C-alpha positions as CSV (number, residue, x, y, z in Angstrom):
1,M,49.4,42.1,-45.7
2,K,50.0,44.2,-48.8
3,T,47.2,45.0,-51.2
4,G,48.1,45.5,-54.9
5,S,46.6,48.0,-57.3
6,N,44.2,45.4,-58.7
7,G,42.8,44.6,-55.3
8,L,44.7,41.4,-54.7
9,S,46.2,40.8,-51.2
10,Y,49.7,39.4,-50.7
11,P,50.2,37.8,-47.3
12,F,54.0,37.2,-47.5
13,E,56.5,40.0,-47.2
14,N,59.6,37.9,-48.0
15,R,60.4,35.5,-50.9
16,P,62.7,32.5,-50.5
17,T,66.3,33.1,-51.5
18,P,68.0,30.6,-53.8
19,G,68.5,27.4,-51.9
20,E,66.0,28.3,-49.2
21,I,62.4,27.2,-48.5
22,I,59.7,29.2,-46.8
23,E,56.6,27.7,-45.1
24,V,53.4,29.2,-46.5
25,G,50.9,26.8,-44.9
26,P,51.0,23.7,-42.6
27,G,53.6,21.5,-44.3
28,I,53.6,23.5,-47.5
29,Y,56.9,25.1,-48.6
30,W,57.8,27.7,-51.2
31,V,60.9,27.3,-53.4
32,R,61.9,29.9,-55.9
33,M,64.3,28.9,-58.8
34,P,65.9,31.1,-61.4
35,L,65.1,30.9,-65.1
36,P,67.4,31.8,-68.0
37,I,64.6,33.7,-69.8
38,S,62.9,37.1,-69.4
39,L,60.5,35.6,-66.9
40,N,63.3,35.2,-64.5
41,H,61.9,32.9,-61.8
42,I,59.5,30.1,-61.1
43,N,57.8,29.1,-57.9
44,L,58.0,25.4,-56.9
45,W,56.2,23.8,-54.0
46,L,57.1,21.1,-51.5
47,L,54.5,19.2,-49.4
48,E,56.0,17.7,-46.2
49,E,54.8,14.3,-45.1
50,Q,55.6,12.2,-42.0
51,D,58.0,10.0,-44.0
52,G,59.0,12.2,-46.9
53,W,58.3,15.0,-49.4
54,T,56.2,15.5,-52.4
55,M,57.6,17.9,-55.0
56,I,55.4,20.0,-57.3
57,D,57.1,21.2,-60.4
58,T,60.8,21.1,-60.9
59,G,62.4,24.1,-62.7
60,M,64.4,24.0,-66.0
61,A,67.1,21.5,-66.6
62,T,70.1,23.8,-66.0
63,E,73.2,23.2,-63.9
64,D,72.3,26.2,-61.7
65,T,68.9,24.7,-60.8
66,K,70.5,21.3,-60.1
67,V,73.0,22.9,-57.8
68,L,70.2,24.7,-55.9
69,W,68.2,21.5,-55.6
70,E,71.2,19.7,-54.2
71,E,71.6,22.5,-51.6
72,I,68.0,22.1,-50.6
73,F,68.2,18.3,-50.3
74,K,71.3,18.6,-48.1
75,R,69.8,21.3,-45.9
76,Y,66.3,20.1,-45.5
77,F,65.9,16.5,-46.8
78,S,68.6,14.7,-44.8
79,A,66.0,12.9,-42.6
80,K,63.3,12.3,-45.2
81,P,63.4,11.4,-48.9
82,V,61.3,12.6,-51.9
83,K,58.3,10.3,-52.3
84,R,56.8,11.5,-55.6
85,V,57.1,14.2,-58.2
86,I,54.0,16.0,-59.5
87,V,54.2,18.2,-62.6
88,T,51.4,20.7,-63.3
89,H,52.0,20.8,-67.1
90,M,54.5,20.2,-69.9
91,H,56.3,23.6,-70.2
92,L,60.0,23.4,-69.6
93,D,60.2,25.5,-66.5
94,H,57.8,23.1,-64.8
95,L,58.9,19.8,-66.4
96,G,62.6,20.3,-67.1
97,L,64.1,18.4,-64.2
98,A,61.4,15.9,-63.7
99,G,63.3,13.0,-65.2
100,W,66.4,13.9,-63.2
101,L,64.5,14.0,-59.9
102,V,62.6,10.8,-60.6
103,D,65.8,9.0,-61.3
104,K,67.7,10.5,-58.4
105,W,65.1,9.5,-55.8
106,G,63.7,6.4,-57.5
107,V,60.1,7.7,-57.4
108,E,57.1,8.0,-59.8
109,L,56.1,11.0,-61.9
110,Y,52.5,12.2,-61.6
111,M,51.0,14.2,-64.6
112,S,47.8,14.4,-66.6
113,R,47.7,12.2,-69.6
114,A,47.6,15.0,-72.3
115,E,50.6,16.8,-70.7
116,Y,52.7,13.7,-70.4
117,L,52.0,12.3,-73.8
118,T,52.5,15.7,-75.5
119,S,55.8,16.0,-73.8
120,R,56.8,12.5,-75.1
121,V,55.8,13.4,-78.6
122,I,57.8,16.6,-78.6
123,A,60.8,14.8,-77.1
124,A,60.7,12.4,-80.0
125,E,60.9,15.2,-82.5
126,I,64.4,16.4,-81.5
127,S,66.0,18.4,-84.2
128,S,68.5,21.2,-84.6
129,E,66.3,22.9,-87.1
130,P,62.5,23.7,-87.0
131,P,60.3,21.4,-89.1
132,E,59.3,22.9,-92.5
133,S,55.7,22.9,-91.4
134,T,56.6,25.2,-88.5
135,V,58.4,27.6,-90.8
136,D,55.3,27.6,-93.1
137,F,53.1,28.3,-90.1
138,F,55.0,31.5,-89.3
139,R,55.3,32.4,-93.0
140,A,51.5,32.2,-93.3
141,A,51.2,34.6,-90.3
142,G,53.1,37.2,-92.3
143,I,56.6,36.8,-90.8
144,D,59.2,38.0,-93.3
145,D,62.2,36.0,-94.5
146,V,64.6,38.0,-92.4
147,A,62.8,37.2,-89.2
148,L,62.3,33.6,-90.3
149,N,66.0,33.1,-91.0
150,E,66.9,34.6,-87.5
151,F,64.3,32.2,-86.0
152,K,65.9,29.2,-87.8
153,A,69.4,30.2,-86.8
154,R,68.4,30.6,-83.1
155,F,66.2,27.5,-83.0
156,R,67.1,25.2,-80.2
157,S,65.6,21.9,-79.4
158,R,63.6,21.7,-76.2
159,S,66.0,18.9,-75.2
160,D,68.4,21.6,-74.2
161,F,66.3,22.4,-71.1
162,V,64.6,19.1,-70.2
163,S,66.0,15.9,-68.8
164,P,64.8,12.6,-70.4
165,L,61.3,11.7,-69.1
166,P,60.6,8.3,-67.5
167,T,58.8,5.9,-69.8
168,A,55.9,5.4,-67.4
169,Y,53.9,7.8,-65.2
170,K,51.0,8.0,-62.8
171,R,47.9,9.7,-64.4
172,L,46.1,12.6,-62.8
173,V,42.5,13.4,-63.7
174,D,40.1,16.1,-62.9
175,N,38.5,15.8,-59.4
176,Q,40.8,13.1,-58.4
177,N,41.7,13.1,-54.7
178,L,45.3,12.6,-53.5
179,Q,46.2,11.9,-49.8
180,I,49.5,13.7,-49.2
181,G,50.5,13.6,-45.6
182,S,47.6,14.6,-43.3
183,H,45.8,16.6,-46.0
184,Q,43.7,15.6,-49.0
185,W,44.4,17.5,-52.3
186,T,41.9,17.6,-55.2
187,V,43.1,17.8,-58.8
188,I,41.4,20.5,-60.8
189,V,42.2,20.6,-64.5
190,G,42.4,23.8,-66.5
191,E,42.9,24.2,-70.3
192,G,44.1,26.9,-72.7
193,H,47.6,27.6,-71.4
194,S,48.4,24.0,-71.9
195,P,46.3,20.9,-72.9
196,E,45.4,19.5,-69.4
197,H,47.0,21.7,-66.8
198,V,46.8,20.3,-63.2
199,C,46.1,22.5,-60.2
200,L,45.9,21.1,-56.6
201,L,43.3,22.3,-54.2
202,C,43.4,21.5,-50.4
203,K,39.9,22.3,-49.3
204,S,40.6,21.9,-45.6
205,L,43.4,24.5,-45.8
206,N,41.7,26.5,-48.5
207,I,44.9,26.7,-50.5
208,M,45.4,25.9,-54.2
209,I,48.7,25.3,-56.0
210,A,47.8,27.0,-59.3
211,G,50.7,26.5,-61.6
212,D,50.3,28.9,-64.5
213,Q,46.5,28.7,-64.6
214,I,46.0,31.7,-62.4
215,L,48.8,34.3,-62.1
216,P,48.6,37.6,-60.1
217,R,50.1,40.1,-62.4
218,I,50.5,38.7,-65.9
219,S,48.0,36.6,-67.9
220,P,49.1,33.1,-68.8
221,N,50.3,32.8,-72.4
222,I,47.4,31.5,-74.5
223,S,48.8,30.4,-77.8
224,V,48.1,28.5,-81.0
225,R,50.9,26.1,-81.8
226,P,52.2,25.1,-85.3
227,N,51.0,21.5,-84.8
228,E,47.4,22.6,-84.3
229,P,47.0,25.8,-86.3
230,D,43.2,25.9,-86.1
231,A,42.9,25.4,-82.4
232,N,40.8,27.7,-80.2
233,P,42.8,27.7,-76.9
234,L,41.3,31.0,-75.8
235,Q,37.9,29.5,-75.7
236,D,39.3,26.6,-73.6
237,W,40.9,29.1,-71.2
238,L,37.9,31.3,-70.8
239,R,35.8,28.3,-70.1
240,S,38.4,27.1,-67.5
241,C,38.3,30.5,-65.8
242,E,34.6,30.1,-65.2
243,Y,35.1,26.6,-64.0
244,F,37.6,27.7,-61.4
245,K,35.3,30.5,-60.2
246,N,32.7,27.8,-59.5
247,K,35.3,25.5,-57.8
248,L,37.1,28.0,-55.6
249,D,36.1,30.0,-52.5
250,E,36.7,33.7,-52.8
251,D,39.2,33.6,-49.9
252,V,41.3,30.8,-51.2
253,L,45.1,31.3,-51.0
254,I,46.6,30.9,-54.5
255,L,50.1,29.6,-54.8
256,P,51.1,30.6,-58.4
257,S,54.2,29.6,-60.4
258,H,55.2,33.2,-61.1
259,G,54.7,36.2,-58.9
260,D,53.7,36.0,-55.2
261,P,51.1,34.0,-53.3
262,F,47.8,36.0,-53.2
263,Y,44.2,36.2,-52.1
264,G,41.6,37.3,-54.6
265,A,41.2,34.4,-57.0
266,H,37.7,35.4,-58.2
267,L,38.7,39.0,-58.7
268,R,41.8,38.0,-60.7
269,L,39.9,35.4,-62.8
270,Q,37.3,38.0,-63.8
271,E,40.1,40.6,-64.4
272,M,41.8,38.2,-66.9
273,I,38.5,37.4,-68.6
274,D,37.7,41.1,-69.0
275,E,41.2,41.8,-70.4
276,H,40.8,39.2,-73.1
277,K,37.3,40.3,-74.0
278,V,38.6,43.9,-74.4
279,G,41.4,42.6,-76.6
280,L,38.9,40.6,-78.7
281,K,36.7,43.7,-79.2
282,K,39.7,45.8,-80.3
283,L,40.8,43.1,-82.7
284,Y,37.3,42.8,-84.2
285,D,37.1,46.5,-84.8
286,F,40.6,46.6,-86.3
287,C,39.6,43.8,-88.8
288,S,37.0,46.0,-90.6
289,E,39.7,45.7,-93.3
290,S,41.6,42.6,-94.2
291,R,44.5,42.0,-91.8
292,S,47.3,39.5,-91.5
293,V,48.5,38.1,-88.1
294,T,51.5,40.5,-88.0
295,D,49.1,43.4,-88.8
296,V,47.3,42.9,-85.6
297,F,50.4,42.9,-83.3
298,P,50.0,46.7,-82.3
299,V,46.4,46.1,-81.3
300,L,47.2,43.3,-78.9
301,F,50.7,44.0,-77.6
302,K,52.3,47.0,-76.0
303,S,55.8,45.8,-76.7
304,K,57.2,45.4,-80.2
305,I,57.2,41.9,-81.6
306,N,60.5,40.8,-83.1
307,S,62.3,37.6,-84.0
308,G,63.1,37.1,-80.3
309,N,59.4,37.0,-79.2
310,M,57.9,36.0,-82.5
311,V,56.7,32.6,-81.4
312,I,54.7,34.0,-78.5
313,G,53.4,37.0,-80.5
314,V,52.1,34.8,-83.4
315,G,50.7,32.2,-81.0
316,E,48.8,34.8,-78.9
317,A,47.5,36.7,-81.9
318,L,46.3,33.5,-83.5
319,A,44.5,32.5,-80.3
320,H,42.4,35.7,-80.5
321,L,41.9,35.5,-84.2
322,N,40.9,31.9,-84.2
323,H,38.4,32.6,-81.4
324,L,36.8,35.3,-83.6
325,V,36.7,33.0,-86.6
326,A,35.1,30.2,-84.5
327,S,32.4,32.6,-83.3
328,E,31.9,33.6,-87.0
329,D,32.8,37.3,-86.3
330,L,35.8,37.1,-88.6
331,E,36.4,35.1,-91.8
332,L,39.7,33.7,-92.9
333,D,41.2,33.9,-96.4
334,T,44.3,32.0,-97.2
335,T,44.2,32.3,-101.0
336,S,47.3,34.5,-101.2
337,G,49.4,32.2,-99.0
338,I,49.2,34.7,-96.2
339,A,46.3,34.2,-93.7
340,R,44.1,37.3,-93.7
341,Y,41.2,38.1,-91.4
342,K,38.2,40.3,-92.0
343,Q,34.8,41.0,-90.3
344,T,32.1,38.7,-91.7
């Protein structure tokens, strides 16, 4: 077992190759699919039952991913069909092929209500151009016209990477128990990264399928979105971290959506909490003078924010700024048309 620099332990030496599955627990299999973005992979999970399979997350709706799924079906699923599809949350790398898989196998989709309904709302707003309110959101953050025009030109509808969702679903709620094969799995809902993110904990095996809620090497993206500009997702996420610390044993095996399976959930949760608290302190100190959202980028990010990563940069920065406004450490002034933040 390998131990990382942050004290986490990684029990598996090998990762599944494209089109391969690896068993990581009794009847639990690891699938790794490519992504056409800088975060170049996603881990997906299969739960084997006596008469079929449960799929957890799906990958993006790309032809490459479909081909790899077909290889897996041919190689491993010839004797038993898919029985259900569970999606942890609405992001495209998790949800993208859910509709295709549900149609292919004639099964039901399981999601939390907020994740499913938010996905349906976004799907109904298909456009080749961003809404004007979205452009105004980034302009108020201090994004200049050059970057905004590049953003508009490169804007692509989410429909490019997601198959049409079914019009009905099975709702998952916090603390709900699911009998999958010979094991019982408990739904644990987290917030902050997405509205109602589903994790699945098998207490008898001490294994949790964590989605993006707990990742071993990177922190989940915590962002304010244009449709809820005053949201405080960082508060939601920090609260969820404490919730998971109370729910999980220290020696639980975490199966994350990015990176490798690991032990050390409590250690990692506290590490992520501490990282954000350090970022909040730096941000507060920097706002001794009036600052725009773009002004604070160097304080929060090591890499340069440009038109290519502007959406994530603005969203993450606002998550921290809104948190400090909500705690009355910073005050917000929008009289100039550009949102500016300063210590109270």
